[in-house]
VMD Tcl script that builds the backbone (N, CA, C; Angstrom):
set m [mol new atoms 192]
animate dup $m
set s [atomselect $m all]
$s set {name element resname resid chain x y z} {
  {N N UNK 1 A -27.845 -59.865 3.439}
  {CA C UNK 1 A -29.063 -59.472 4.289}
  {C C UNK 1 A -29.585 -58.419 3.837}
  {N N UNK 2 A -30.765 -59.112 4.146}
  {CA C UNK 2 A -32.318 -58.107 3.754}
  {C C UNK 2 A -32.986 -57.648 4.342}
  {N N UNK 3 A -33.504 -56.461 4.556}
  {CA C UNK 3 A -34.515 -55.803 5.845}
  {C C UNK 3 A -35.303 -54.906 4.966}
  {N N UNK 4 A -36.823 -55.761 5.656}
  {CA C UNK 4 A -37.672 -54.254 4.693}
  {C C UNK 4 A -37.128 -53.024 4.573}
  {N N UNK 5 A -37.659 -52.221 3.315}
  {CA C UNK 5 A -37.865 -50.824 2.879}
  {C C UNK 5 A -38.853 -50.565 3.171}
  {N N UNK 6 A -39.870 -48.884 3.472}
  {CA C UNK 6 A -40.988 -49.334 4.177}
  {C C UNK 6 A -40.539 -46.819 2.980}
  {N N UNK 7 A -41.002 -46.874 1.296}
  {CA C UNK 7 A -40.441 -45.977 0.725}
  {C C UNK 7 A -42.381 -45.296 1.008}
  {N N UNK 8 A -42.028 -44.313 0.573}
  {CA C UNK 8 A -42.894 -42.664 1.079}
  {C C UNK 8 A -42.196 -41.400 0.599}
  {N N UNK 9 A -43.561 -40.929 -0.316}
  {CA C UNK 9 A -43.273 -40.037 -0.443}
  {C C UNK 9 A -43.274 -38.520 0.137}
  {N N UNK 10 A -42.238 -37.968 -0.322}
  {CA C UNK 10 A -41.945 -36.843 0.833}
  {C C UNK 10 A -42.490 -35.305 0.478}
  {N N UNK 11 A -42.301 -34.572 1.593}
  {CA C UNK 11 A -42.659 -33.030 0.508}
  {C C UNK 11 A -41.142 -33.138 -0.075}
  {N N UNK 12 A -42.333 -31.585 -1.133}
  {CA C UNK 12 A -41.075 -31.240 -2.261}
  {C C UNK 12 A -40.657 -32.401 -2.923}
  {N N UNK 13 A -41.777 -33.625 -2.965}
  {CA C UNK 13 A -40.860 -34.230 -4.156}
  {C C UNK 13 A -39.927 -35.522 -3.862}
  {N N UNK 14 A -40.047 -35.299 -2.678}
  {CA C UNK 14 A -38.599 -36.122 -1.908}
  {C C UNK 14 A -39.517 -37.384 -1.581}
  {N N UNK 15 A -38.626 -38.766 -1.188}
  {CA C UNK 15 A -38.404 -39.899 -1.040}
  {C C UNK 15 A -38.127 -40.301 0.070}
  {N N UNK 16 A -39.091 -40.629 1.030}
  {CA C UNK 16 A -38.774 -40.970 2.701}
  {C C UNK 16 A -38.447 -42.574 2.477}
  {N N UNK 17 A -37.944 -42.841 3.179}
  {CA C UNK 17 A -37.256 -43.416 3.479}
  {C C UNK 17 A -37.034 -44.353 4.764}
  {N N UNK 18 A -37.660 -45.404 5.447}
  {CA C UNK 18 A -37.075 -46.338 6.564}
  {C C UNK 18 A -37.499 -47.548 6.577}
  {N N UNK 19 A -36.579 -48.155 8.173}
  {CA C UNK 19 A -36.504 -49.196 7.637}
  {C C UNK 19 A -37.481 -49.682 8.994}
  {N N UNK 20 A -38.172 -50.301 9.337}
  {CA C UNK 20 A -38.604 -50.283 10.675}
  {C C UNK 20 A -38.179 -51.229 11.746}
  {N N UNK 21 A -37.467 -52.628 11.430}
  {CA C UNK 21 A -36.512 -53.299 12.266}
  {C C UNK 21 A -34.467 -52.553 12.420}
  {N N UNK 22 A -35.188 -51.282 12.300}
  {CA C UNK 22 A -34.058 -50.817 12.334}
  {C C UNK 22 A -34.038 -49.020 13.140}
  {N N UNK 23 A -33.848 -49.212 15.034}
  {CA C UNK 23 A -35.116 -47.633 15.482}
  {C C UNK 23 A -33.988 -46.815 14.700}
  {N N UNK 24 A -35.036 -45.776 14.616}
  {CA C UNK 24 A -34.468 -44.534 13.778}
  {C C UNK 24 A -33.925 -43.986 12.494}
  {N N UNK 25 A -33.905 -45.821 11.797}
  {CA C UNK 25 A -33.096 -45.885 10.326}
  {C C UNK 25 A -34.086 -44.676 9.392}
  {N N UNK 26 A -33.623 -43.909 8.798}
  {CA C UNK 26 A -34.527 -42.706 8.133}
  {C C UNK 26 A -33.867 -42.289 7.256}
  {N N UNK 27 A -34.014 -42.225 5.743}
  {CA C UNK 27 A -33.674 -41.094 5.108}
  {C C UNK 27 A -34.155 -40.713 3.593}
  {N N UNK 28 A -33.637 -40.146 3.582}
  {CA C UNK 28 A -34.280 -39.895 1.665}
  {C C UNK 28 A -33.925 -39.027 0.841}
  {N N UNK 29 A -34.325 -38.932 -0.363}
  {CA C UNK 29 A -33.860 -38.755 -1.489}
  {C C UNK 29 A -34.603 -38.257 -2.758}
  {N N UNK 30 A -34.264 -38.193 -3.846}
  {CA C UNK 30 A -35.237 -37.225 -4.594}
  {C C UNK 30 A -35.690 -38.182 -6.041}
  {N N UNK 31 A -35.150 -39.217 -5.910}
  {CA C UNK 31 A -35.544 -39.561 -6.634}
  {C C UNK 31 A -35.377 -42.397 -5.735}
  {N N UNK 32 A -36.198 -42.752 -6.414}
  {CA C UNK 32 A -36.325 -44.332 -5.702}
  {C C UNK 32 A -34.696 -44.554 -6.097}
  {N N UNK 33 A -33.803 -44.509 -6.526}
  {CA C UNK 33 A -32.767 -45.037 -6.601}
  {C C UNK 33 A -31.705 -43.962 -5.898}
  {N N UNK 34 A -31.833 -42.776 -6.077}
  {CA C UNK 34 A -31.312 -42.883 -4.284}
  {C C UNK 34 A -31.650 -42.417 -3.123}
  {N N UNK 35 A -33.069 -43.079 -2.773}
  {CA C UNK 35 A -33.722 -43.229 -1.975}
  {C C UNK 35 A -33.163 -44.273 -1.540}
  {N N UNK 36 A -32.689 -45.361 -1.656}
  {CA C UNK 36 A -32.232 -46.769 -1.839}
  {C C UNK 36 A -31.196 -46.662 -1.281}
  {N N UNK 37 A -30.801 -46.377 -1.652}
  {CA C UNK 37 A -28.789 -45.935 -1.759}
  {C C UNK 37 A -28.260 -45.248 -0.272}
  {N N UNK 38 A -29.347 -44.497 -0.252}
  {CA C UNK 38 A -29.003 -44.071 0.574}
  {C C UNK 38 A -29.498 -44.079 2.035}
  {N N UNK 39 A -30.335 -45.682 2.178}
  {CA C UNK 39 A -31.171 -46.270 3.321}
  {C C UNK 39 A -30.023 -47.451 3.580}
  {N N UNK 40 A -29.228 -47.495 2.451}
  {CA C UNK 40 A -28.436 -48.686 2.985}
  {C C UNK 40 A -26.998 -48.789 3.391}
  {N N UNK 41 A -26.528 -46.857 3.248}
  {CA C UNK 41 A -26.102 -46.320 3.765}
  {C C UNK 41 A -26.368 -46.387 5.542}
  {N N UNK 42 A -26.984 -45.538 5.399}
  {CA C UNK 42 A -27.902 -45.101 6.699}
  {C C UNK 42 A -28.134 -46.706 7.902}
  {N N UNK 43 A -28.138 -47.747 6.871}
  {CA C UNK 43 A -28.452 -48.879 7.680}
  {C C UNK 43 A -27.099 -48.903 7.815}
  {N N UNK 44 A -26.050 -49.730 7.199}
  {CA C UNK 44 A -24.978 -49.336 7.336}
  {C C UNK 44 A -24.545 -48.513 8.572}
  {N N UNK 45 A -24.924 -48.100 8.969}
  {CA C UNK 45 A -24.453 -47.393 9.658}
  {C C UNK 45 A -25.298 -47.625 11.437}
  {N N UNK 46 A -26.541 -47.961 10.856}
  {CA C UNK 46 A -27.773 -48.135 12.215}
  {C C UNK 46 A -26.843 -49.750 12.770}
  {N N UNK 47 A -26.718 -50.415 12.011}
  {CA C UNK 47 A -25.966 -51.343 12.217}
  {C C UNK 47 A -24.877 -52.009 13.111}
  {N N UNK 48 A -23.644 -50.525 12.488}
  {CA C UNK 48 A -22.388 -50.509 12.876}
  {C C UNK 48 A -22.980 -50.203 14.629}
  {N N UNK 49 A -23.368 -49.197 15.228}
  {CA C UNK 49 A -23.852 -48.757 16.702}
  {C C UNK 49 A -24.850 -49.941 17.511}
  {N N UNK 50 A -25.041 -50.484 16.588}
  {CA C UNK 50 A -26.183 -51.159 16.744}
  {C C UNK 50 A -25.721 -52.058 18.699}
  {N N UNK 51 A -24.544 -52.475 18.799}
  {CA C UNK 51 A -24.014 -53.149 20.053}
  {C C UNK 51 A -23.391 -51.704 21.218}
  {N N UNK 52 A -23.772 -50.779 20.611}
  {CA C UNK 52 A -22.487 -49.681 21.278}
  {C C UNK 52 A -24.454 -49.218 22.202}
  {N N UNK 53 A -25.382 -48.801 21.369}
  {CA C UNK 53 A -26.809 -48.568 21.984}
  {C C UNK 53 A -27.366 -49.503 22.501}
  {N N UNK 54 A -26.748 -50.785 22.833}
  {CA C UNK 54 A -27.478 -51.474 23.617}
  {C C UNK 54 A -28.675 -52.551 22.727}
  {N N UNK 55 A -29.265 -52.678 21.682}
  {CA C UNK 55 A -30.493 -53.081 20.487}
  {C C UNK 55 A -29.765 -54.305 20.331}
  {N N UNK 56 A -31.143 -55.080 19.634}
  {CA C UNK 56 A -30.093 -56.337 18.644}
  {C C UNK 56 A -31.785 -56.393 17.490}
  {N N UNK 57 A -30.819 -57.279 16.429}
  {CA C UNK 57 A -32.388 -57.284 15.029}
  {C C UNK 57 A -33.367 -58.257 16.036}
  {N N UNK 58 A -34.500 -57.869 15.232}
  {CA C UNK 58 A -35.459 -59.248 15.852}
  {C C UNK 58 A -35.075 -61.155 15.219}
  {N N UNK 59 A -35.246 -61.775 16.254}
  {CA C UNK 59 A -35.249 -63.137 15.958}
  {C C UNK 59 A -34.584 -62.772 14.354}
  {N N UNK 60 A -36.456 -63.311 13.295}
  {CA C UNK 60 A -35.855 -63.374 12.402}
  {C C UNK 60 A -34.959 -62.952 11.241}
  {N N UNK 61 A -33.972 -62.167 11.968}
  {CA C UNK 61 A -33.455 -61.410 10.956}
  {C C UNK 61 A -31.847 -62.103 11.563}
  {N N UNK 62 A -30.987 -62.714 10.468}
  {CA C UNK 62 A -29.954 -62.067 11.406}
  {C C UNK 62 A -29.108 -61.299 10.354}
  {N N UNK 63 A -27.459 -61.009 10.899}
  {CA C UNK 63 A -26.559 -60.741 9.827}
  {C C UNK 63 A -25.479 -61.382 9.037}
  {N N UNK 64 A -26.001 -61.869 8.452}
  {CA C UNK 64 A -25.303 -63.242 7.442}
  {C C UNK 64 A -25.679 -62.767 5.818}
}
mol reanalyze $m
mol bondsrecalc $m
mol representation Tube
mol addrep $m
């Protein structure tokens, strides 16, 4: 599955990543590569808990 990721420069040289379609899914890293790896892990955890928290992905995204 591909989801949109927004990466912005953070404080102290870190990068901050978020996935707007996953509420609260935010991570960071020292490099863009590390940031992408961290946000992927965060996304996996968000997707695991989505049923427990009672939310779903927007209809244009699927878990395929």
